[in-house]
mmCIF entry with sequence, helices, sheets and N, C-alpha, C, O atoms, coordinates in Angstrom:
data_MODEL
# 
_entry.id   MODEL 
# 
_entity.id                         1 
_entity.type                       polymer 
_entity.pdbx_number_of_molecules   1 
# 
_entity_poly.entity_id                      1 
_entity_poly.type                           'polypeptide(L)' 
_entity_poly.nstd_linkage                   no 
_entity_poly.nstd_monomer                   no 
_entity_poly.pdbx_seq_one_letter_code       
;(UNK)(UNK)(UNK)(UNK)(UNK)(UNK)(UNK)(UNK)(UNK)(UNK)(UNK)(UNK)(UNK)(UNK)(UNK)(UNK)
(UNK)(UNK)(UNK)(UNK)(UNK)(UNK)(UNK)(UNK)(UNK)(UNK)(UNK)(UNK)(UNK)(UNK)(UNK)(UNK)
(UNK)(UNK)(UNK)(UNK)(UNK)
;
_entity_poly.pdbx_seq_one_letter_code_can   XXXXXXXXXXXXXXXXXXXXXXXXXXXXXXXXXXXXX 
_entity_poly.pdbx_strand_id                 A 
# 
loop_
_entity_poly_seq.entity_id 
_entity_poly_seq.num 
_entity_poly_seq.mon_id 
_entity_poly_seq.hetero 
1 1  UNK n 
1 2  UNK n 
1 3  UNK n 
1 4  UNK n 
1 5  UNK n 
1 6  UNK n 
1 7  UNK n 
1 8  UNK n 
1 9  UNK n 
1 10 UNK n 
1 11 UNK n 
1 12 UNK n 
1 13 UNK n 
1 14 UNK n 
1 15 UNK n 
1 16 UNK n 
1 17 UNK n 
1 18 UNK n 
1 19 UNK n 
1 20 UNK n 
1 21 UNK n 
1 22 UNK n 
1 23 UNK n 
1 24 UNK n 
1 25 UNK n 
1 26 UNK n 
1 27 UNK n 
1 28 UNK n 
1 29 UNK n 
1 30 UNK n 
1 31 UNK n 
1 32 UNK n 
1 33 UNK n 
1 34 UNK n 
1 35 UNK n 
1 36 UNK n 
1 37 UNK n 
# 
_struct_asym.id          A 
_struct_asym.entity_id   1 
# 
_struct_conf.conf_type_id            HELX_P 
_struct_conf.id                      HELX_P1 
_struct_conf.pdbx_PDB_helix_id       AA1 
_struct_conf.beg_label_comp_id       UNK 
_struct_conf.beg_label_asym_id       A 
_struct_conf.beg_label_seq_id        32 
_struct_conf.pdbx_beg_PDB_ins_code   ? 
_struct_conf.end_label_comp_id       UNK 
_struct_conf.end_label_asym_id       A 
_struct_conf.end_label_seq_id        35 
_struct_conf.pdbx_end_PDB_ins_code   ? 
_struct_conf.beg_auth_comp_id        UNK 
_struct_conf.beg_auth_asym_id        A 
_struct_conf.beg_auth_seq_id         32 
_struct_conf.end_auth_comp_id        UNK 
_struct_conf.end_auth_asym_id        A 
_struct_conf.end_auth_seq_id         35 
_struct_conf.pdbx_PDB_helix_class    1 
_struct_conf.details                 ? 
_struct_conf.pdbx_PDB_helix_length   4 
# 
_struct_conf_type.id          HELX_P 
_struct_conf_type.criteria    ? 
_struct_conf_type.reference   ? 
# 
_struct_sheet.id               AA1 
_struct_sheet.type             ? 
_struct_sheet.number_strands   2 
_struct_sheet.details          ? 
# 
_struct_sheet_order.sheet_id     AA1 
_struct_sheet_order.range_id_1   1 
_struct_sheet_order.range_id_2   2 
_struct_sheet_order.offset       ? 
_struct_sheet_order.sense        anti-parallel 
# 
loop_
_struct_sheet_range.sheet_id 
_struct_sheet_range.id 
_struct_sheet_range.beg_label_comp_id 
_struct_sheet_range.beg_label_asym_id 
_struct_sheet_range.beg_label_seq_id 
_struct_sheet_range.pdbx_beg_PDB_ins_code 
_struct_sheet_range.end_label_comp_id 
_struct_sheet_range.end_label_asym_id 
_struct_sheet_range.end_label_seq_id 
_struct_sheet_range.pdbx_end_PDB_ins_code 
_struct_sheet_range.beg_auth_comp_id 
_struct_sheet_range.beg_auth_asym_id 
_struct_sheet_range.beg_auth_seq_id 
_struct_sheet_range.end_auth_comp_id 
_struct_sheet_range.end_auth_asym_id 
_struct_sheet_range.end_auth_seq_id 
AA1 1 UNK A 18 ? UNK A 20 ? UNK A 18 UNK A 20 
AA1 2 UNK A 28 ? UNK A 30 ? UNK A 28 UNK A 30 
# 
loop_
_atom_site.group_PDB 
_atom_site.id 
_atom_site.type_symbol 
_atom_site.label_atom_id 
_atom_site.label_alt_id 
_atom_site.label_comp_id 
_atom_site.label_asym_id 
_atom_site.label_entity_id 
_atom_site.label_seq_id 
_atom_site.pdbx_PDB_ins_code 
_atom_site.Cartn_x 
_atom_site.Cartn_y 
_atom_site.Cartn_z 
_atom_site.occupancy 
_atom_site.B_iso_or_equiv 
_atom_site.pdbx_formal_charge 
_atom_site.auth_seq_id 
_atom_site.auth_comp_id 
_atom_site.auth_asym_id 
_atom_site.auth_atom_id 
_atom_site.pdbx_PDB_model_num 
ATOM 1   N N  . UNK A 1 1  ? 206.023 79.085 0.451   1.00 0.00 ? 1  UNK A N  1 
ATOM 2   C CA . UNK A 1 1  ? 206.958 78.798 -0.616  1.00 0.00 ? 1  UNK A CA 1 
ATOM 3   C C  . UNK A 1 1  ? 207.354 80.076 -1.349  1.00 0.00 ? 1  UNK A C  1 
ATOM 4   O O  . UNK A 1 1  ? 208.496 80.218 -1.788  1.00 0.00 ? 1  UNK A O  1 
ATOM 5   N N  . UNK A 1 2  ? 206.414 80.999 -1.480  1.00 0.00 ? 2  UNK A N  1 
ATOM 6   C CA . UNK A 1 2  ? 206.711 82.250 -2.183  1.00 0.00 ? 2  UNK A CA 1 
ATOM 7   C C  . UNK A 1 2  ? 207.671 83.101 -1.364  1.00 0.00 ? 2  UNK A C  1 
ATOM 8   O O  . UNK A 1 2  ? 208.602 83.692 -1.912  1.00 0.00 ? 2  UNK A O  1 
ATOM 9   N N  . UNK A 1 3  ? 207.452 83.165 -0.074  1.00 0.00 ? 3  UNK A N  1 
ATOM 10  C CA . UNK A 1 3  ? 208.319 83.982 0.778   1.00 0.00 ? 3  UNK A CA 1 
ATOM 11  C C  . UNK A 1 3  ? 209.716 83.375 0.867   1.00 0.00 ? 3  UNK A C  1 
ATOM 12  O O  . UNK A 1 3  ? 210.703 84.109 0.925   1.00 0.00 ? 3  UNK A O  1 
ATOM 13  N N  . UNK A 1 4  ? 209.814 82.046 0.879   1.00 0.00 ? 4  UNK A N  1 
ATOM 14  C CA . UNK A 1 4  ? 211.125 81.390 0.913   1.00 0.00 ? 4  UNK A CA 1 
ATOM 15  C C  . UNK A 1 4  ? 211.902 81.634 -0.377  1.00 0.00 ? 4  UNK A C  1 
ATOM 16  O O  . UNK A 1 4  ? 213.133 81.613 -0.360  1.00 0.00 ? 4  UNK A O  1 
ATOM 17  N N  . UNK A 1 5  ? 211.211 81.866 -1.498  1.00 0.00 ? 5  UNK A N  1 
ATOM 18  C CA . UNK A 1 5  ? 211.865 82.094 -2.783  1.00 0.00 ? 5  UNK A CA 1 
ATOM 19  C C  . UNK A 1 5  ? 212.281 83.555 -2.968  1.00 0.00 ? 5  UNK A C  1 
ATOM 20  O O  . UNK A 1 5  ? 212.838 83.909 -4.007  1.00 0.00 ? 5  UNK A O  1 
ATOM 21  N N  . UNK A 1 6  ? 212.020 84.397 -1.982  1.00 0.00 ? 6  UNK A N  1 
ATOM 22  C CA . UNK A 1 6  ? 212.365 85.818 -2.064  1.00 0.00 ? 6  UNK A CA 1 
ATOM 23  C C  . UNK A 1 6  ? 213.877 85.978 -2.184  1.00 0.00 ? 6  UNK A C  1 
ATOM 24  O O  . UNK A 1 6  ? 214.616 85.426 -1.368  1.00 0.00 ? 6  UNK A O  1 
ATOM 25  N N  . UNK A 1 7  ? 214.350 86.718 -3.178  1.00 0.00 ? 7  UNK A N  1 
ATOM 26  C CA . UNK A 1 7  ? 215.790 86.953 -3.313  1.00 0.00 ? 7  UNK A CA 1 
ATOM 27  C C  . UNK A 1 7  ? 216.334 87.757 -2.127  1.00 0.00 ? 7  UNK A C  1 
ATOM 28  O O  . UNK A 1 7  ? 215.636 88.619 -1.591  1.00 0.00 ? 7  UNK A O  1 
ATOM 29  N N  . UNK A 1 8  ? 217.541 87.487 -1.729  1.00 0.00 ? 8  UNK A N  1 
ATOM 30  C CA . UNK A 1 8  ? 218.150 88.191 -0.600  1.00 0.00 ? 8  UNK A CA 1 
ATOM 31  C C  . UNK A 1 8  ? 218.316 89.681 -0.885  1.00 0.00 ? 8  UNK A C  1 
ATOM 32  O O  . UNK A 1 8  ? 218.318 90.488 0.045   1.00 0.00 ? 8  UNK A O  1 
ATOM 33  N N  . UNK A 1 9  ? 218.453 90.057 -2.149  1.00 0.00 ? 9  UNK A N  1 
ATOM 34  C CA . UNK A 1 9  ? 218.650 91.457 -2.514  1.00 0.00 ? 9  UNK A CA 1 
ATOM 35  C C  . UNK A 1 9  ? 217.343 92.244 -2.546  1.00 0.00 ? 9  UNK A C  1 
ATOM 36  O O  . UNK A 1 9  ? 217.374 93.471 -2.639  1.00 0.00 ? 9  UNK A O  1 
ATOM 37  N N  . UNK A 1 10 ? 216.202 91.572 -2.472  1.00 0.00 ? 10 UNK A N  1 
ATOM 38  C CA . UNK A 1 10 ? 214.909 92.259 -2.516  1.00 0.00 ? 10 UNK A CA 1 
ATOM 39  C C  . UNK A 1 10 ? 214.704 93.045 -1.228  1.00 0.00 ? 10 UNK A C  1 
ATOM 40  O O  . UNK A 1 10 ? 214.908 92.528 -0.130  1.00 0.00 ? 10 UNK A O  1 
ATOM 41  N N  . UNK A 1 11 ? 214.299 94.303 -1.380  1.00 0.00 ? 11 UNK A N  1 
ATOM 42  C CA . UNK A 1 11 ? 214.082 95.164 -0.222  1.00 0.00 ? 11 UNK A CA 1 
ATOM 43  C C  . UNK A 1 11 ? 212.633 95.628 -0.206  1.00 0.00 ? 11 UNK A C  1 
ATOM 44  O O  . UNK A 1 11 ? 211.954 95.626 -1.233  1.00 0.00 ? 11 UNK A O  1 
ATOM 45  N N  . UNK A 1 12 ? 212.178 96.020 0.959   1.00 0.00 ? 12 UNK A N  1 
ATOM 46  C CA . UNK A 1 12 ? 210.825 96.543 1.091   1.00 0.00 ? 12 UNK A CA 1 
ATOM 47  C C  . UNK A 1 12 ? 209.784 95.444 1.183   1.00 0.00 ? 12 UNK A C  1 
ATOM 48  O O  . UNK A 1 12 ? 210.091 94.290 1.479   1.00 0.00 ? 12 UNK A O  1 
ATOM 49  N N  . UNK A 1 13 ? 208.546 95.834 0.921   1.00 0.00 ? 13 UNK A N  1 
ATOM 50  C CA . UNK A 1 13 ? 207.425 94.896 1.015   1.00 0.00 ? 13 UNK A CA 1 
ATOM 51  C C  . UNK A 1 13 ? 207.455 93.948 -0.176  1.00 0.00 ? 13 UNK A C  1 
ATOM 52  O O  . UNK A 1 13 ? 207.419 94.391 -1.324  1.00 0.00 ? 13 UNK A O  1 
ATOM 53  N N  . UNK A 1 14 ? 207.521 92.649 0.090   1.00 0.00 ? 14 UNK A N  1 
ATOM 54  C CA . UNK A 1 14 ? 207.646 91.649 -0.977  1.00 0.00 ? 14 UNK A CA 1 
ATOM 55  C C  . UNK A 1 14 ? 206.283 91.243 -1.518  1.00 0.00 ? 14 UNK A C  1 
ATOM 56  O O  . UNK A 1 14 ? 206.116 91.128 -2.732  1.00 0.00 ? 14 UNK A O  1 
ATOM 57  N N  . UNK A 1 15 ? 205.312 91.023 -0.649  1.00 0.00 ? 15 UNK A N  1 
ATOM 58  C CA . UNK A 1 15 ? 203.960 90.666 -1.080  1.00 0.00 ? 15 UNK A CA 1 
ATOM 59  C C  . UNK A 1 15 ? 203.041 91.861 -0.868  1.00 0.00 ? 15 UNK A C  1 
ATOM 60  O O  . UNK A 1 15 ? 202.918 92.362 0.250   1.00 0.00 ? 15 UNK A O  1 
ATOM 61  N N  . UNK A 1 16 ? 202.404 92.312 -1.923  1.00 0.00 ? 16 UNK A N  1 
ATOM 62  C CA . UNK A 1 16 ? 201.476 93.435 -1.798  1.00 0.00 ? 16 UNK A CA 1 
ATOM 63  C C  . UNK A 1 16 ? 200.058 92.962 -1.556  1.00 0.00 ? 16 UNK A C  1 
ATOM 64  O O  . UNK A 1 16 ? 199.320 93.569 -0.779  1.00 0.00 ? 16 UNK A O  1 
ATOM 65  N N  . UNK A 1 17 ? 199.672 91.876 -2.220  1.00 0.00 ? 17 UNK A N  1 
ATOM 66  C CA . UNK A 1 17 ? 198.332 91.334 -2.015  1.00 0.00 ? 17 UNK A CA 1 
ATOM 67  C C  . UNK A 1 17 ? 198.331 89.844 -2.291  1.00 0.00 ? 17 UNK A C  1 
ATOM 68  O O  . UNK A 1 17 ? 199.146 89.333 -3.059  1.00 0.00 ? 17 UNK A O  1 
ATOM 69  N N  . UNK A 1 18 ? 197.394 89.157 -1.645  1.00 0.00 ? 18 UNK A N  1 
ATOM 70  C CA . UNK A 1 18 ? 197.232 87.718 -1.831  1.00 0.00 ? 18 UNK A CA 1 
ATOM 71  C C  . UNK A 1 18 ? 195.751 87.457 -2.048  1.00 0.00 ? 18 UNK A C  1 
ATOM 72  O O  . UNK A 1 18 ? 194.911 87.936 -1.285  1.00 0.00 ? 18 UNK A O  1 
ATOM 73  N N  . UNK A 1 19 ? 195.430 86.696 -3.090  1.00 0.00 ? 19 UNK A N  1 
ATOM 74  C CA . UNK A 1 19 ? 194.041 86.352 -3.375  1.00 0.00 ? 19 UNK A CA 1 
ATOM 75  C C  . UNK A 1 19 ? 193.953 84.842 -3.545  1.00 0.00 ? 19 UNK A C  1 
ATOM 76  O O  . UNK A 1 19 ? 194.725 84.244 -4.295  1.00 0.00 ? 19 UNK A O  1 
ATOM 77  N N  . UNK A 1 20 ? 193.002 84.231 -2.840  1.00 0.00 ? 20 UNK A N  1 
ATOM 78  C CA . UNK A 1 20 ? 192.781 82.789 -2.918  1.00 0.00 ? 20 UNK A CA 1 
ATOM 79  C C  . UNK A 1 20 ? 191.459 82.559 -3.636  1.00 0.00 ? 20 UNK A C  1 
ATOM 80  O O  . UNK A 1 20 ? 190.457 83.205 -3.331  1.00 0.00 ? 20 UNK A O  1 
ATOM 81  N N  . UNK A 1 21 ? 191.463 81.627 -4.600  1.00 0.00 ? 21 UNK A N  1 
ATOM 82  C CA . UNK A 1 21 ? 190.219 81.339 -5.311  1.00 0.00 ? 21 UNK A CA 1 
ATOM 83  C C  . UNK A 1 21 ? 190.198 79.892 -5.770  1.00 0.00 ? 21 UNK A C  1 
ATOM 84  O O  . UNK A 1 21 ? 191.240 79.256 -5.926  1.00 0.00 ? 21 UNK A O  1 
ATOM 85  N N  . UNK A 1 22 ? 188.983 79.383 -5.984  1.00 0.00 ? 22 UNK A N  1 
ATOM 86  C CA . UNK A 1 22 ? 188.823 78.067 -6.581  1.00 0.00 ? 22 UNK A CA 1 
ATOM 87  C C  . UNK A 1 22 ? 188.865 78.240 -8.092  1.00 0.00 ? 22 UNK A C  1 
ATOM 88  O O  . UNK A 1 22 ? 189.052 79.356 -8.576  1.00 0.00 ? 22 UNK A O  1 
ATOM 89  N N  . UNK A 1 23 ? 188.698 77.175 -8.833  1.00 0.00 ? 23 UNK A N  1 
ATOM 90  C CA . UNK A 1 23 ? 188.814 77.251 -10.290 1.00 0.00 ? 23 UNK A CA 1 
ATOM 91  C C  . UNK A 1 23 ? 187.832 78.247 -10.895 1.00 0.00 ? 23 UNK A C  1 
ATOM 92  O O  . UNK A 1 23 ? 188.233 79.102 -11.684 1.00 0.00 ? 23 UNK A O  1 
ATOM 93  N N  . UNK A 1 24 ? 186.575 78.153 -10.545 1.00 0.00 ? 24 UNK A N  1 
ATOM 94  C CA . UNK A 1 24 ? 185.566 79.033 -11.126 1.00 0.00 ? 24 UNK A CA 1 
ATOM 95  C C  . UNK A 1 24 ? 184.925 79.954 -10.091 1.00 0.00 ? 24 UNK A C  1 
ATOM 96  O O  . UNK A 1 24 ? 183.991 80.685 -10.419 1.00 0.00 ? 24 UNK A O  1 
ATOM 97  N N  . UNK A 1 25 ? 185.400 79.933 -8.868  1.00 0.00 ? 25 UNK A N  1 
ATOM 98  C CA . UNK A 1 25 ? 184.795 80.721 -7.801  1.00 0.00 ? 25 UNK A CA 1 
ATOM 99  C C  . UNK A 1 25 ? 185.368 82.126 -7.723  1.00 0.00 ? 25 UNK A C  1 
ATOM 100 O O  . UNK A 1 25 ? 186.344 82.452 -8.397  1.00 0.00 ? 25 UNK A O  1 
ATOM 101 N N  . UNK A 1 26 ? 184.750 82.948 -6.895  1.00 0.00 ? 26 UNK A N  1 
ATOM 102 C CA . UNK A 1 26 ? 185.257 84.312 -6.709  1.00 0.00 ? 26 UNK A CA 1 
ATOM 103 C C  . UNK A 1 26 ? 186.545 84.308 -5.886  1.00 0.00 ? 26 UNK A C  1 
ATOM 104 O O  . UNK A 1 26 ? 186.780 83.397 -5.092  1.00 0.00 ? 26 UNK A O  1 
ATOM 105 N N  . UNK A 1 27 ? 187.361 85.314 -6.078  1.00 0.00 ? 27 UNK A N  1 
ATOM 106 C CA . UNK A 1 27 ? 188.599 85.434 -5.316  1.00 0.00 ? 27 UNK A CA 1 
ATOM 107 C C  . UNK A 1 27 ? 188.339 86.046 -3.956  1.00 0.00 ? 27 UNK A C  1 
ATOM 108 O O  . UNK A 1 27 ? 187.482 86.919 -3.820  1.00 0.00 ? 27 UNK A O  1 
ATOM 109 N N  . UNK A 1 28 ? 189.066 85.601 -2.957  1.00 0.00 ? 28 UNK A N  1 
ATOM 110 C CA . UNK A 1 28 ? 188.951 86.136 -1.604  1.00 0.00 ? 28 UNK A CA 1 
ATOM 111 C C  . UNK A 1 28 ? 190.296 86.748 -1.243  1.00 0.00 ? 28 UNK A C  1 
ATOM 112 O O  . UNK A 1 28 ? 191.323 86.070 -1.242  1.00 0.00 ? 28 UNK A O  1 
ATOM 113 N N  . UNK A 1 29 ? 190.273 88.043 -0.935  1.00 0.00 ? 29 UNK A N  1 
ATOM 114 C CA . UNK A 1 29 ? 191.512 88.731 -0.581  1.00 0.00 ? 29 UNK A CA 1 
ATOM 115 C C  . UNK A 1 29 ? 191.959 88.314 0.817   1.00 0.00 ? 29 UNK A C  1 
ATOM 116 O O  . UNK A 1 29 ? 191.146 88.184 1.732   1.00 0.00 ? 29 UNK A O  1 
ATOM 117 N N  . UNK A 1 30 ? 193.269 88.107 0.964   1.00 0.00 ? 30 UNK A N  1 
ATOM 118 C CA . UNK A 1 30 ? 193.868 87.713 2.238   1.00 0.00 ? 30 UNK A CA 1 
ATOM 119 C C  . UNK A 1 30 ? 194.926 88.745 2.588   1.00 0.00 ? 30 UNK A C  1 
ATOM 120 O O  . UNK A 1 30 ? 195.732 89.133 1.741   1.00 0.00 ? 30 UNK A O  1 
ATOM 121 N N  . UNK A 1 31 ? 194.921 89.184 3.830   1.00 0.00 ? 31 UNK A N  1 
ATOM 122 C CA . UNK A 1 31 ? 195.939 90.122 4.294   1.00 0.00 ? 31 UNK A CA 1 
ATOM 123 C C  . UNK A 1 31 ? 197.253 89.354 4.436   1.00 0.00 ? 31 UNK A C  1 
ATOM 124 O O  . UNK A 1 31 ? 197.329 88.442 5.260   1.00 0.00 ? 31 UNK A O  1 
ATOM 125 N N  . UNK A 1 32 ? 198.293 89.691 3.660   1.00 0.00 ? 32 UNK A N  1 
ATOM 126 C CA . UNK A 1 32 ? 199.543 88.926 3.724   1.00 0.00 ? 32 UNK A CA 1 
ATOM 127 C C  . UNK A 1 32 ? 200.237 89.001 5.082   1.00 0.00 ? 32 UNK A C  1 
ATOM 128 O O  . UNK A 1 32 ? 200.983 88.088 5.434   1.00 0.00 ? 32 UNK A O  1 
ATOM 129 N N  . UNK A 1 33 ? 200.013 90.052 5.843   1.00 0.00 ? 33 UNK A N  1 
ATOM 130 C CA . UNK A 1 33 ? 200.637 90.156 7.161   1.00 0.00 ? 33 UNK A CA 1 
ATOM 131 C C  . UNK A 1 33 ? 199.985 89.197 8.151   1.00 0.00 ? 33 UNK A C  1 
ATOM 132 O O  . UNK A 1 33 ? 200.667 88.657 9.022   1.00 0.00 ? 33 UNK A O  1 
ATOM 133 N N  . UNK A 1 34 ? 198.681 88.977 8.031   1.00 0.00 ? 34 UNK A N  1 
ATOM 134 C CA . UNK A 1 34 ? 197.980 88.063 8.934   1.00 0.00 ? 34 UNK A CA 1 
ATOM 135 C C  . UNK A 1 34 ? 198.030 86.629 8.434   1.00 0.00 ? 34 UNK A C  1 
ATOM 136 O O  . UNK A 1 34 ? 197.733 85.712 9.200   1.00 0.00 ? 34 UNK A O  1 
ATOM 137 N N  . UNK A 1 35 ? 198.393 86.403 7.187   1.00 0.00 ? 35 UNK A N  1 
ATOM 138 C CA . UNK A 1 35 ? 198.448 85.050 6.632   1.00 0.00 ? 35 UNK A CA 1 
ATOM 139 C C  . UNK A 1 35 ? 199.583 84.241 7.253   1.00 0.00 ? 35 UNK A C  1 
ATOM 140 O O  . UNK A 1 35 ? 199.535 83.011 7.237   1.00 0.00 ? 35 UNK A O  1 
ATOM 141 N N  . UNK A 1 36 ? 200.589 84.897 7.792   1.00 0.00 ? 36 UNK A N  1 
ATOM 142 C CA . UNK A 1 36 ? 201.705 84.196 8.430   1.00 0.00 ? 36 UNK A CA 1 
ATOM 143 C C  . UNK A 1 36 ? 201.271 83.499 9.707   1.00 0.00 ? 36 UNK A C  1 
ATOM 144 O O  . UNK A 1 36 ? 201.872 82.498 10.098  1.00 0.00 ? 36 UNK A O  1 
ATOM 145 N N  . UNK A 1 37 ? 200.242 84.010 10.362  1.00 0.00 ? 37 UNK A N  1 
ATOM 146 C CA . UNK A 1 37 ? 199.791 83.472 11.662  1.00 0.00 ? 37 UNK A CA 1 
ATOM 147 C C  . UNK A 1 37 ? 199.120 82.137 11.526  1.00 0.00 ? 37 UNK A C  1 
ATOM 148 O O  . UNK A 1 37 ? 198.689 81.558 12.522  1.00 0.00 ? 37 UNK A O  1 
# 
């Protein structure tokens, strides 16, 4: 949903980092390039 909302005029790398976490849990970093797979 975030990538679909990217403006057409935006250039370069759109997502620099992605972190997934539960409400009170630690965050887990996700590689945005591999998250598409």
